[in-house]
Each structure stands twice: as structure tokens, then as C-alpha cells.
C-alpha positions as CSV (number, residue, x, y, z in Angstrom):
1,M,76.7,50.5,94.3
2,N,78.6,53.1,96.1
3,R,77.4,52.7,99.7
4,Y,78.3,56.3,100.5
5,Q,76.4,57.9,97.6
6,N,73.3,58.6,99.6
7,N,74.9,59.6,102.9
8,R,74.2,63.1,104.1
9,I,77.0,65.6,103.5
10,L,77.5,67.8,106.6
11,T,79.3,71.1,106.9
12,T,81.5,72.3,109.7
13,I,81.3,75.9,111.0
14,K,84.4,76.6,108.9
15,G,82.7,75.3,105.8
16,K,84.5,72.0,105.5
17,Q,82.3,69.2,104.1
18,Y,82.2,65.6,105.3
19,Y,80.0,62.5,105.1
20,A,77.7,61.7,108.0
21,T,78.4,58.5,109.9
22,T,77.2,55.5,107.9
23,L,74.5,53.6,109.7
24,Y,73.9,49.9,109.2
25,Q,70.6,48.1,109.9
26,N,70.1,44.7,111.5
27,I,69.8,42.2,108.6
28,P,67.0,39.8,109.5
29,L,67.0,36.1,108.9
30,S,65.1,34.8,105.9
31,N,64.0,31.3,104.9
32,T,65.7,31.9,101.5
33,D,69.1,32.8,102.9
34,L,72.0,30.7,101.7
35,Y,74.8,29.3,103.9
36,V,78.3,28.6,102.6
37,N,81.4,27.2,104.2
38,T,84.4,29.5,103.8
39,T,87.6,28.1,102.3
40,V,91.1,29.4,101.6
41,G,90.9,32.3,99.1
42,D,87.4,33.4,99.9
43,R,86.8,37.1,100.0
44,Y,83.6,39.0,100.7
45,D,83.8,40.9,97.4
46,L,84.2,37.7,95.5
47,L,81.2,36.1,97.3
48,A,79.1,39.2,96.7
49,Q,80.0,39.0,93.0
50,Q,79.1,35.4,92.9
51,F,75.8,35.6,94.8
52,Y,74.6,39.2,94.0
53,G,76.4,40.0,90.7
54,D,77.9,43.1,92.4
55,S,81.2,43.0,94.3
56,T,80.5,46.4,95.9
57,L,77.8,44.7,98.1
58,W,80.6,42.8,100.0
59,W,79.7,44.7,103.2
60,V,76.2,42.9,103.4
61,I,77.8,39.6,104.2
62,P,79.9,40.5,107.3
63,M,77.0,42.7,108.5
64,A,74.7,39.7,108.4
65,N,77.0,37.5,110.4
66,D,77.7,38.6,114.0
67,Q,80.7,36.4,114.4
68,L,82.6,38.1,111.5
69,I,85.1,41.0,111.7
70,K,83.4,43.9,109.9
71,D,86.5,45.7,108.6
72,S,88.2,42.9,106.6
73,L,87.5,41.5,103.1
74,F,88.6,38.0,104.3
75,P,86.3,35.7,106.2
76,P,88.0,33.2,108.6
77,E,88.5,29.9,106.9
78,G,86.2,27.0,107.9
79,L,83.2,29.0,109.1
80,T,79.6,28.6,107.9
81,I,78.4,32.1,107.0
82,R,75.0,33.4,105.9
83,I,74.5,35.0,102.5
84,P,71.3,37.1,102.8
85,S,69.0,36.5,99.8
86,N,66.9,39.7,100.2
87,V,69.7,42.1,99.1
88,G,67.3,44.4,97.4
89,N,65.4,45.1,100.6
90,I,68.7,45.5,102.5
91,I,69.9,48.1,100.1
92,T,66.5,50.0,100.2
93,E,66.6,50.1,104.0
94,F,70.3,51.1,104.0
95,R,69.5,54.0,101.7
96,L,66.6,55.1,103.8
97,I,68.5,55.2,107.1
98,N,71.4,57.0,105.5
99,A,69.5,59.6,103.5
């Protein structure tokens, strides 16, 4: 999934096109969420591939964990992080708020 594919394309007065700012929703807790302890070598894209079957959904994991840096592919070692289980709903909501 390309997370920018549904973003609005805006145009400046001079005709230059650009993507609108990407908005991210709050990802609510679910009883079915998984929790994993991070270790050396973990990366969000590898975790997304493991749990979602799609490495491009890496951004869901840091967005669901307030304690994580949002602009890195590498979680800090030794943390327990939440892997949201309702990724289909998250993607649907993401597309709606960025359409």
C-alpha cells in the first residue's frame, strides 16, 4: 500500500502540484492487539511484514505507540510495543481522512 496514493494533490497559484499534508488518526486499543518485546535487528517494516504480510504498513506500528519516534524504521531495543490487530480498519480510516 502506498500511503500517499489517496492524498489530495493541491496546486499552487503558479501551477505547481504537491501532496496535501498526510493526516494520521489515533489508533484505538483493541483486545486483540498483540504486544512484542523489541530486540536487536527489529525494524518496523520487518514487523509489519511479519504481522500484516505487508512491509509498507510499517508506519502503523509507531503511530500506535506514543513512546516511539515516528520518523525511524528502528524501534528502541528492549521495549514492549503494541501491534494493532485491526489494520484493515486503520487503513480504511486513514484513506478517508486523507481523501
